[in-house]
N, C-alpha and C positions, 0 to 999 in steps of 0.2 A: 811302570805297569801300565796296560793298555785299557782304557774305559769300557766296558761292554756295554753302557747305555748313555746317549747323549740329552742332556736336559732337554735340549732343544727339540729334538726328533720327534717326542710323544706331544707336543704342542697340537693345537691346532692353530693355523693362521683364520684371518679375520674373515679370507673370503669362501674357507670355508666351513667357516661357521654359521656364516648368512646365505650361502646355498643349503646349508641345511637345513637351514629355520623357513628358507623360501619352500622347500621341498613339501614342508612339515605342514607349510600352509596350504599349500596344492591339496596337497589330500585332504587337510581337515575341510576346505570350501569342497571337496566334490565328495565327501561321507556324511559331513554333517547334517544337511539339508535331508540326506535319503535317511539317517538315523531318528533324525528327529520328529520325522513323518511318519517313520514303524512305531516310534513311542507314543506319538499322540494318537493313531491308530488303534493299537494295542489299548490305550487309557479308555478312547471312548468306547470300544470295545463291549471293556470289563464294567465300566458307567451302565451300559445300556441292559447289561445283563442284571447288574443291581437295582437299577430303576424296575424292569419288567419285574422282577422276580417280588420287589417291594409290591407294588401294584398288584399281581398275582394273588399273595396273599393277603393283602388287604380287602378287596373287592369282593371276595365271598363274607365274608364279615357284616356289611352290609342288609339290613332284611330286605331291602327292595330298590332297585335304582331308580324309579320315576314318582319320588314322594313329594318332591319339591317343586317349587314353582319356578325358582331360576337357575343360574349355574353357580352364581355366588353362595345363594342360602345352601345349594346343595356341599357345595367345596365346603363351606362353614361349619354346616350342619352336619355332613354325614362323613367324607372322606376326613377331613379333622377329626375324628374320631378313632380310627383305625390305622392313619399314617399320620407322619408328624409334618406339621406346615406351617412356615416361620411366618406368611405374609398371604392375604388374599387381594385380590383387586379387580375390581368393574372391569366390563369393558372398556368404559373412555380411559381409564388407569390401567390398560394391560403392562404402558413400560414401568411403571410403579414395581412392579415384579420382576424386572430385570429381562424383558422382551423390550429388544431393538426391531421395530414395526417397518422399518425401511431399509434394511440390509441382509433381506433372506434372501436364499437364490444360492447360485444360479440357477435356472431349472437345466434339461440335459443341450439347450439350443444356446445355454451361455447367456439366458436373459435373466436381469434381478427380479423379485418379486417382493412385495410388502406382505409382510405377517399376515394371516388372514383374520380376521375379529371380529365376522359374523359367519353365519351357517353358509351364508348365499357367496359373501367373498370365498368362503372353501371350497363354492361350487354346488349347493344346494339351495335349489329356488323354490321354498315355501312348503315344499314337499319331498318326500322321498318315495313313493309310491310311480309304479310306473303307469297305473291307471288313473289318468288324469281327469278321468270323472269321479272317480271315487275320491282321489285328493283334495278337489276343488269343493266337497262337500266336508273337508275335514278343517275344520275353523282353528282345533287347536295345535294341529302339525303347522299350519300355515302361519300360525304366530311364532313358530321356533324361528323364524327368522331373526326376528327383534334381537336388539341387544342384549334382551337380558339372559338370554339363551348361553352366552361367553362371558366367560369370567377369566382370571390368570391366578395362579398359584405360586410360591416360592416352598420349595420343602427342604427339610430340614437337613439332606444332604447338595443343596447349592445348586438343583435344577429348578429353571422357571418355563410352566408347563401352563399352554392357554389348554382351555379344556369347554368345548364343544357340547351343550348338555340337551340331549330329547328326552322330555319327561313321558310322552306319548310313547315309548318305545314297548314292544310287543315280545309276549312268549314267543318259542319258536310252535307252539300248539295251533297258534293260530295261523299257521303257515300251510298249503297243500302242495309237499313237495315232489309228489307223483305225478302233476301234471304241467311239468317242466315243456314249454314251448316258446317261440319267439312273441308269441301272440300274449303268452300267459306267464310270464318269470319268475324267477325264483327274487321275492322282496325282501332279500338280504337287510336293505337298508330299514326297513320297518324294524329291526331287532337291534339297530344301534340303539345304546344308552347314550351312551359317551364317545369321543373322540379327543384326545388328547394329542397335540403336538408338542414335547420337550422339544429345549435347549439344555444343552447338559453343563453347559460353561457359562450360564446366562446371556448377557448379550456380548460376549467377546466370540474375537473371529474362531472358525472361517465363515459361523454360521451357514453353515452348507448343509444340505438334504443328503444323509448316509454318513454323514461325519460327524458333528457335533448336533445337529439337528436330526431327530427322528419322529415316528408319530404310534400311537396305542391305540388301540378302539377298542370298547366293552360291548360284548354282545347281551340279550335278554335282561330284564329286571331281578329277576333270581336266576340262582344256579348261571352264576354269566360268565362267559367265558372272554379273556381275554388276549390280544394277540399285538406283534410288536413286528413285524414283519419286514426285514433287509433287502428291497428289491434288486435286482439284478436283470438287464435287459439279456432276450438270447433268441435270436430267431429260430423260431424249431421246424421239423421237418413232419412230416408226416410219421407216430410210431416211434419218436425221438425222445431222448430224457433229457433233463437239464445236463449240466457239467457235473464232475464228480464232489464239487463244494457246496452245491444248490440242490433243490427240489422242487416239483409244483407246489404252488400255494395249495393250501387248503379253503373252502369256499369262505371261510372266517377272514382271513389274510389275505383272498384277492377283492372281496369286498370292500377292504380297510385301506389295498390298494386303489382300489377304485373313489372311492369317497377322497383319499386322497391325493387322488390323481393331478393335479395342480400344480404339487411340490414336487411331485416327479419327471415330468411329462408334457407334451402337446395330449390334447383330448380324444379321442378316439382310439385308442389302443385298446387290444382284446386281452382279457385276462385265461388261461386256462387254468383249470386248477386238480388237483387230485381226487376230486370228490366224483362220484358215479352216482347215475340216475338208478333208478328202481329196478331195470331191466340188467344194470351191471356193462351196461355197452355203452352207454350216454356219456361223455362227458360233462360237466360244469363246464358252460365259457360265458365267462362275464365281462359284458362290451360297455365302454362308458362310451355312449354319443353327445352331442354338441344339442340336446334338442332345447327347441325355444321354449319350454316351461321348465328347462334344467335339470327333467328326472334324469335318473341313470338308470337305463335294464339290465336286466341280467334274463338270460335265457340259456338253455341249453341246447347242444347239436350234436349230431352223428356225423358230423361231414369230417374232411381231413384236415389236419392242421397243419399240412404244408406251405410253409412261407408266413407262417403268423409270427409275427414279432413281439413274443407274449415276456411274462416277466415268472422269474425263477426267485425263490426267497433263501439265503444259508441255510443250512440246515441246522 
């Protein structure tokens, strides 16, 4: 009787097996890095949203943001009562809270920077005000550049956060928003009570802003506003809008980006915002300038936005 199947005809040769394994290896080498990167991006995005949600719920529970003398006592005496904190570290020991001071970066030009551990290192020198004469008379704000105004902590969820504290922050009622000119700018920096730079996975890599590292800013001592913008560079033209996945920042987000500009860009960048002036025709334009005294002025303009390389934020 003739055999219908041969035992040897169904077997793979060693060459065929090796060829198959080689093909699988090549495909895996091509696809796995992209797949891993996408998974990391989604994980970081989820963690950012969770951290922002926790802080947005915790901050309003505080009676006031500016009743403590330094950052460490604010974290231990106030923030610790409304959110779980595992460890608090002074400015001199922030690395004990999982912060790698020497591996933050890189900037847009590829230059790595150290983790800013004072207000001055962040880019604020002695005061927030644009009016240098008024700032020079405000000794309490000048004192905010000392080390006591920066501390760090580890959250119960594993994030490491450096907190910059301004006990002299003021409510919005002390502003005059209808007199916005280049000479008389909107002084949003006076309203900053807290600025936080977070690392979602302690000092593990990649230690890159926009991935596992970001920032969160709190405005006003009571009825506080919390923002955590994710910047995106886009060259604007007159009347243009951001790409579909992004939008113009509001005045709080623009202020937070200007305040943390050292982390995300070189100095001198312009921040268009979605906020309008009293007439409804003026768009607030926030400008960070490398002034000798370190002030970061902001002013309104009616001019064309053509050619401005502004930053949008994720929706």
